[in-house]
VEXDREN-2710 file (C-alpha; in Angstrom, 1 decimal):
% VEXDREN-2710
k/r/px/py/pz
1/UNK/0.0/0.0/0.0
2/UNK/1.3/3.5/-0.9
3/UNK/2.0/5.8/2.0
4/UNK/-0.1/8.9/2.2
5/UNK/1.0/12.3/1.0
6/UNK/0.5/16.0/1.9
7/UNK/0.7/18.3/-1.1
8/UNK/0.5/22.1/-0.7
9/UNK/-0.9/23.8/-3.8
10/UNK/0.0/27.2/-5.3
11/UNK/-2.5/29.1/-7.5
12/UNK/0.1/31.1/-9.5
13/UNK/-0.3/34.6/-11.0
14/UNK/2.0/37.4/-12.1
15/UNK/0.9/40.5/-10.3
16/UNK/1.9/44.1/-10.7
17/UNK/3.1/45.2/-7.2
18/UNK/4.5/48.7/-6.9
19/UNK/5.3/48.8/-10.7
20/UNK/7.0/45.4/-10.8
21/UNK/5.6/42.3/-12.2
22/UNK/6.1/39.6/-9.5
23/UNK/5.3/35.9/-9.3
24/UNK/2.7/35.5/-6.6
25/UNK/0.4/32.9/-5.2
26/UNK/-3.2/33.4/-4.5
27/UNK/-6.0/31.5/-2.8
28/UNK/-9.7/31.3/-3.9
29/UNK/-13.1/30.5/-2.7
30/UNK/-15.2/28.3/-5.0
31/UNK/-12.8/29.2/-7.8
32/UNK/-13.4/33.0/-7.3
33/UNK/-12.7/35.7/-4.7
34/UNK/-9.0/35.5/-5.3
35/UNK/-6.7/36.9/-2.7
36/UNK/-3.0/37.5/-2.9
37/UNK/-1.0/35.7/-0.2
38/UNK/2.6/36.3/-1.0
39/UNK/5.7/35.4/-3.1
40/UNK/6.0/31.9/-4.4
41/UNK/9.7/30.9/-3.8
42/UNK/10.0/32.1/-0.1
43/UNK/6.8/30.2/0.7
44/UNK/7.8/27.1/-1.1
45/UNK/11.1/27.1/0.9
46/UNK/9.0/27.1/4.0
47/UNK/6.9/24.2/2.8
48/UNK/10.0/22.3/1.9
49/UNK/11.6/22.9/5.3
50/UNK/8.4/21.7/7.0
51/UNK/8.6/18.3/5.1
52/UNK/5.8/18.7/2.5
53/UNK/5.8/15.6/0.3
54/UNK/5.4/17.4/-3.0
55/UNK/4.3/20.8/-4.4
56/UNK/1.7/21.7/-7.0
57/UNK/1.8/24.9/-8.9
58/UNK/-1.2/25.7/-11.1
59/UNK/-0.8/28.7/-13.4
60/UNK/-4.2/30.5/-13.5
61/UNK/-3.0/33.1/-16.1
62/UNK/-4.9/31.3/-18.9
63/UNK/-2.1/31.3/-21.3
64/UNK/-0.8/28.4/-23.4
65/UNK/2.2/27.3/-21.4
66/UNK/4.3/26.5/-24.5
67/UNK/4.1/30.1/-25.4
68/UNK/4.4/31.6/-21.9
69/UNK/8.1/32.2/-21.8
70/UNK/7.9/34.4/-18.7
71/UNK/6.3/31.5/-16.7
72/UNK/8.9/29.0/-18.1
73/UNK/11.7/31.3/-17.0
74/UNK/10.2/31.5/-13.5
75/UNK/9.8/27.7/-13.4
76/UNK/13.4/27.1/-14.3
77/UNK/14.5/29.5/-11.5
78/UNK/12.1/27.9/-9.1
79/UNK/13.3/24.4/-9.8
80/UNK/16.9/25.5/-9.1
81/UNK/16.0/26.5/-5.6
82/UNK/13.2/24.0/-4.6
83/UNK/14.0/20.3/-4.6
84/UNK/10.6/18.7/-3.7
85/UNK/8.8/16.7/-6.5
86/UNK/6.9/19.3/-8.5
87/UNK/3.6/19.0/-10.4
88/UNK/2.9/22.0/-12.7
89/UNK/-0.2/22.8/-14.7
90/UNK/-2.2/25.6/-16.3
91/UNK/-2.6/26.3/-20.0
92/UNK/-1.4/22.7/-20.9
93/UNK/-2.8/22.1/-24.4
94/UNK/-0.2/20.3/-26.5
95/UNK/2.6/17.8/-26.1
96/UNK/4.9/20.7/-26.5
97/UNK/3.5/22.1/-23.2
98/UNK/4.4/18.8/-21.5
99/UNK/7.9/18.9/-23.0
100/UNK/8.6/22.6/-22.0
101/UNK/7.4/22.1/-18.4
102/UNK/9.3/18.9/-18.0
103/UNK/12.5/20.5/-19.4
104/UNK/12.1/23.5/-17.1
105/UNK/11.8/21.7/-13.8
106/UNK/8.5/20.0/-13.6
107/UNK/8.4/16.3/-12.5
108/UNK/4.8/15.9/-13.5
109/UNK/2.4/17.8/-15.7
110/UNK/-1.1/18.6/-14.7
111/UNK/-3.7/18.8/-17.5
112/UNK/-7.4/19.6/-17.0
113/UNK/-9.6/21.4/-19.6
114/UNK/-7.7/20.4/-22.6
115/UNK/-8.1/16.7/-21.7
116/UNK/-11.9/17.2/-21.9
117/UNK/-11.6/18.9/-25.3
118/UNK/-9.0/16.4/-26.6
119/UNK/-8.9/13.2/-24.5
120/UNK/-6.3/11.7/-26.8
121/UNK/-3.8/14.1/-25.4
122/UNK/-3.7/12.0/-22.3
123/UNK/-2.8/8.9/-24.3
124/UNK/-0.2/10.6/-26.4
125/UNK/1.5/12.2/-23.4
126/UNK/1.6/9.0/-21.5
127/UNK/3.1/7.1/-24.4
128/UNK/5.7/9.8/-25.0
129/UNK/6.7/10.9/-21.5
130/UNK/5.4/8.0/-19.3
131/UNK/2.2/7.8/-17.4
132/UNK/4.1/8.8/-14.2
133/UNK/4.4/12.3/-15.6
134/UNK/0.7/12.7/-16.6
135/UNK/-1.6/14.1/-13.8
136/UNK/-5.3/14.7/-14.6
137/UNK/-7.2/17.5/-12.9
138/UNK/-10.9/17.0/-12.5
139/UNK/-13.1/19.8/-11.1
140/UNK/-16.6/18.8/-10.2
141/UNK/-20.0/20.0/-8.6
142/UNK/-23.0/18.2/-7.3
143/UNK/-25.8/19.7/-9.3
144/UNK/-28.5/17.4/-8.1
145/UNK/-28.5/14.9/-5.3
146/UNK/-25.9/12.3/-6.0
147/UNK/-25.4/13.6/-9.6
148/UNK/-21.8/14.9/-9.9
149/UNK/-20.7/16.6/-13.1
150/UNK/-17.3/17.6/-14.4
151/UNK/-16.6/21.4/-15.1
152/UNK/-13.8/22.9/-17.1
153/UNK/-12.3/26.4/-17.7
154/UNK/-11.7/27.1/-14.0
155/UNK/-15.1/25.8/-12.9
156/UNK/-17.0/28.0/-15.3
157/UNK/-18.2/25.5/-18.0
158/UNK/-20.4/22.5/-17.2
159/UNK/-19.2/19.8/-19.5
160/UNK/-22.2/17.5/-18.7
161/UNK/-19.6/14.7/-18.2
162/UNK/-20.5/12.3/-15.4
163/UNK/-17.7/12.4/-12.8
164/UNK/-17.4/8.6/-12.4
165/UNK/-17.6/7.8/-16.1
166/UNK/-15.0/10.6/-17.0
167/UNK/-12.6/9.3/-14.2
168/UNK/-12.8/5.7/-15.5
169/UNK/-12.2/6.8/-19.1
170/UNK/-9.2/8.8/-18.3
171/UNK/-7.7/6.0/-16.2
172/UNK/-8.1/3.7/-19.3
173/UNK/-6.3/6.4/-21.4
174/UNK/-3.2/6.1/-19.3
175/UNK/-3.2/9.0/-16.8
176/UNK/-0.7/8.4/-13.9
177/UNK/-2.8/10.0/-11.2
178/UNK/-5.8/12.2/-10.7
179/UNK/-6.3/15.4/-8.7
180/UNK/-10.0/15.8/-7.9
181/UNK/-11.3/19.2/-6.6
182/UNK/-14.8/19.9/-5.2
183/UNK/-15.6/23.4/-6.6
184/UNK/-18.3/24.1/-3.9
185/UNK/-15.9/23.3/-1.1
186/UNK/-12.9/25.1/-2.5
187/UNK/-11.5/27.5/0.0
188/UNK/-14.4/27.1/2.4
189/UNK/-12.5/25.1/5.1
190/UNK/-15.6/23.0/5.7
191/UNK/-14.0/19.6/5.1
192/UNK/-13.5/17.2/2.2
193/UNK/-16.3/15.7/0.3
194/UNK/-15.9/12.3/1.9
195/UNK/-18.8/10.8/0.0
196/UNK/-17.2/11.4/-3.4
197/UNK/-13.7/10.7/-2.3
198/UNK/-14.8/7.2/-0.9
199/UNK/-16.8/6.3/-4.0
200/UNK/-14.0/7.2/-6.5
201/UNK/-11.1/5.8/-4.5
202/UNK/-12.9/2.5/-4.1
203/UNK/-12.5/1.6/-7.9
204/UNK/-9.5/3.6/-9.0
205/UNK/-6.3/1.6/-9.4
206/UNK/-4.1/4.7/-9.8
207/UNK/-3.3/7.3/-7.1
208/UNK/-6.2/9.7/-6.2
209/UNK/-5.3/13.2/-4.8
210/UNK/-8.3/15.0/-3.3
211/UNK/-8.7/18.7/-2.7
212/UNK/-11.3/21.2/-1.7
213/UNK/-12.4/22.1/1.9
214/UNK/-9.6/21.3/4.3
215/UNK/-9.6/23.7/7.2
216/UNK/-8.6/21.5/10.1
217/UNK/-6.1/18.8/10.7
218/UNK/-9.0/16.6/11.4
219/UNK/-10.3/17.0/7.8
220/UNK/-7.0/15.5/6.6
221/UNK/-7.3/12.6/9.1
222/UNK/-10.9/12.0/8.1
223/UNK/-10.0/12.0/4.4
224/UNK/-7.3/9.4/4.9
225/UNK/-9.2/7.2/7.4
226/UNK/-12.6/7.1/5.8
227/UNK/-11.5/6.7/2.2
228/UNK/-8.8/5.1/0.1
229/UNK/-7.4/8.4/-1.3
230/UNK/-3.6/8.5/-1.6
231/UNK/-3.0/12.2/-1.0
232/UNK/-4.6/15.5/0.0
233/UNK/-3.8/18.8/-1.7
234/UNK/-4.7/22.2/-0.2
235/UNK/-4.0/25.9/-0.7
236/UNK/-6.0/27.9/1.8
237/UNK/-5.2/25.6/4.8
238/UNK/-1.4/26.0/4.2
239/UNK/-1.7/29.7/3.5
240/UNK/-3.2/30.2/7.0
241/UNK/-0.2/31.3/9.0
242/UNK/-1.2/29.4/12.1
243/UNK/-1.1/26.1/10.2
244/UNK/2.1/24.2/10.1
245/UNK/3.0/21.1/8.1
246/UNK/5.1/19.8/11.0
247/UNK/2.1/19.9/13.3
248/UNK/-0.2/18.5/10.6
249/UNK/2.1/15.6/10.0
250/UNK/2.3/14.9/13.7
251/UNK/-1.4/14.8/14.2
252/UNK/-1.9/12.5/11.1
253/UNK/0.8/10.1/12.3
254/UNK/-0.7/10.1/15.8
255/UNK/-4.0/9.0/14.2
256/UNK/-2.3/5.8/13.0
257/UNK/-2.0/6.9/9.3
258/UNK/1.2/5.9/7.5
259/UNK/2.7/9.0/5.8
260/UNK/5.4/9.0/3.3
261/UNK/8.8/9.7/5.0
262/UNK/10.4/12.8/3.5
END
């Protein structure tokens, strides 16, 4: 059995601060209400020192990453200073995007909306770079009782794809792991959607990372104890200055959950 992982997540933007364009990370609530938290590299160094297992950077600038030279320069600089395994996404639309991100420091590439538009991209990327490099992001909402649908374009577009059917299809296409985010719980600190996490993790044979709603250490413990998910990713929880990954790891371990040793 794989050991459980804790993965801080950065929502990345360039912001004009005092006349200078700076790489910043923000948090959101239900994929809106964005709030600047701080500078990316200093915060990443804190997460690394506190023994985070991995790091996820999602560029929300809505630019095709293969053409976003400014972001690629930032990523190269970032990867020269931060040594945790790194998943990077945002604007991934072609195999060239995968190649550029991997060549500039990413260990894994996160693809979301483009996979819905062109599912074969998953298959082609897995064949060319290896499935271990291909991470699928799935954003979902419960529109009716027990009816969960996939959304794209930052949670703005209802694809009418059934969550379970889409998950199974992408596993068959060769994706290496899946990051699933509950839009309605994003940034709320109300706890993970245990019902969905349990249902999906029961049938998936690849790692499932769940996100959306963690506000307490007990939410992480519940997620790991009550479901078969492999990892939990969070942004708002870790951006809260009174939350510490050392303390979180200790509480999870004390609950009898086997975490990856960093």
